C-alpha positions as CSV (number, residue, x, y, z in Angstrom):
1,M,251.2,174.5,-72.4
2,S,247.9,173.8,-70.8
3,F,249.6,174.6,-67.5
4,D,250.3,178.2,-68.7
5,Y,246.7,178.7,-69.8
6,S,245.3,177.6,-66.5
7,L,247.7,179.8,-64.6
8,G,246.7,182.8,-66.9
9,A,243.0,181.9,-66.4
10,S,243.5,181.7,-62.7
11,L,245.2,185.1,-62.6
12,T,242.5,186.6,-64.7
13,A,239.8,185.1,-62.4
14,L,241.7,186.4,-59.4
15,I,242.0,189.9,-60.9
16,L,238.3,189.9,-61.8
17,A,237.3,188.7,-58.4
18,S,239.5,191.5,-56.8
19,A,237.9,194.1,-59.1
20,V,234.4,192.8,-58.1
21,A,235.3,192.9,-54.4
22,I,236.7,196.5,-54.7
23,A,233.5,197.6,-56.6
24,H,231.3,195.9,-54.0
25,R,233.3,197.6,-51.1
26,R,232.9,201.0,-52.8
27,F,229.2,200.4,-53.3
28,R,228.8,199.5,-49.6
29,V,230.7,202.6,-48.5
30,R,228.5,204.8,-50.8
31,S,225.3,203.2,-49.6
32,V,226.3,203.7,-46.0
33,R,226.9,207.4,-46.6
34,E,223.6,207.8,-48.5
35,R,221.8,205.9,-45.8
36,A,223.2,208.3,-43.2
37,L,222.2,211.3,-45.3
38,L,218.7,210.0,-45.8
39,K,218.4,209.3,-42.1
40,K,219.5,212.8,-41.3
41,N,217.0,214.3,-43.8
42,I,214.2,212.2,-42.4
43,E,215.0,213.2,-38.8
44,S,215.0,216.9,-39.9
45,L,211.7,216.6,-41.7
46,S,210.2,214.7,-38.7
47,A,211.3,217.5,-36.3
48,E,209.8,220.1,-38.7
49,C,206.6,218.2,-38.9
50,H,206.4,217.8,-35.1
51,A,206.9,221.6,-34.7
52,Q,204.1,222.3,-37.2
53,L,201.8,219.8,-35.3
54,T,202.6,221.5,-32.0
55,S,201.8,224.9,-33.6
56,F,198.6,223.5,-35.0
57,D,197.6,222.1,-31.6
58,A,198.3,225.5,-30.0
59,A,196.2,227.3,-32.6
60,N,193.4,224.7,-32.2
61,A,193.4,225.2,-28.5
62,A,193.2,228.9,-28.9
63,M,190.3,228.5,-31.3
64,E,188.5,226.2,-28.9
65,A,189.0,228.7,-26.1
66,S,187.6,231.5,-28.3
67,L,184.6,229.4,-29.2
68,A,184.0,228.6,-25.5
69,S,184.3,232.3,-24.8
70,T,181.8,233.2,-27.6
71,R,179.4,230.6,-26.3
72,T,179.7,232.0,-22.8
73,V,178.9,235.5,-24.1
74,L,176.0,234.3,-26.1
75,A,174.7,232.3,-23.2
76,D,174.9,235.3,-20.9
77,G,173.0,237.3,-23.4
78,R,175.4,240.3,-23.0
79,F,175.1,241.2,-26.7
80,S,171.9,239.6,-27.9
81,N,170.0,240.6,-31.0
82,S,167.9,243.1,-29.1
83,R,170.9,244.7,-27.6
84,R,172.6,244.8,-30.9
85,T,169.6,246.5,-32.4
86,E,169.6,249.0,-29.6
87,A,173.3,249.6,-30.1
88,L,172.9,250.2,-33.8
89,R,170.0,252.6,-33.0
90,L,172.3,254.6,-30.6
91,L,175.1,254.6,-33.1
92,R,172.8,255.9,-35.9
93,A,171.6,258.6,-33.5
94,G,175.2,259.8,-33.2
95,A,176.2,258.3,-29.9
96,S,179.9,257.4,-29.6
97,P,180.7,253.7,-29.2
98,E,181.9,254.4,-25.7
99,M,178.7,256.2,-24.7
100,A,176.6,253.4,-26.3
101,A,178.6,250.8,-24.5
102,K,178.1,252.5,-21.2
103,T,174.4,252.9,-21.8
104,L,173.9,249.3,-22.7
105,G,176.4,247.9,-20.2
106,V,178.5,246.0,-22.8
107,A,182.3,246.1,-23.4
108,R,183.6,249.1,-25.2
109,S,185.7,246.9,-27.5
110,E,182.5,245.0,-28.6
111,M,180.8,248.3,-29.3
112,R,183.8,249.7,-31.2
113,L,183.8,246.5,-33.3
114,L,180.1,246.8,-34.0
115,A,180.6,250.5,-34.9
116,S,183.4,249.7,-37.3
117,V,181.5,246.8,-39.0
118,Y,178.4,249.1,-39.3
119,A,180.5,251.9,-40.8
120,A,182.1,249.5,-43.3
121,L,178.8,248.0,-44.3
122,T,177.0,251.4,-44.7
123,S,179.9,253.1,-46.6
124,K,179.2,251.1,-49.7
């Protein structure tokens, strides 16, 4: 009789070991799939982050160029405080932004900007 019990115990142990092996195999397959999915998500997010950094670098370069341009304008004195005062005097006297720009020798776009800011500030 002890032989039958040991055979039954051996078969139970074999079945249990097989079940554990099958469960382990399924776990490994699932983990490989999840790892691939996570890797794909990380690569996608990394590409998105890189694109945003590139966009940020471009915007930063544009701001640096704008700052350099502003410094050049201020260094040249094209639109100093005294010219701005003179421009406002001409605009208050009724001169058009184009005429004031021509009189002072500054860009029309700068004079139009000054006129619109002046109008916005005085309308309140």
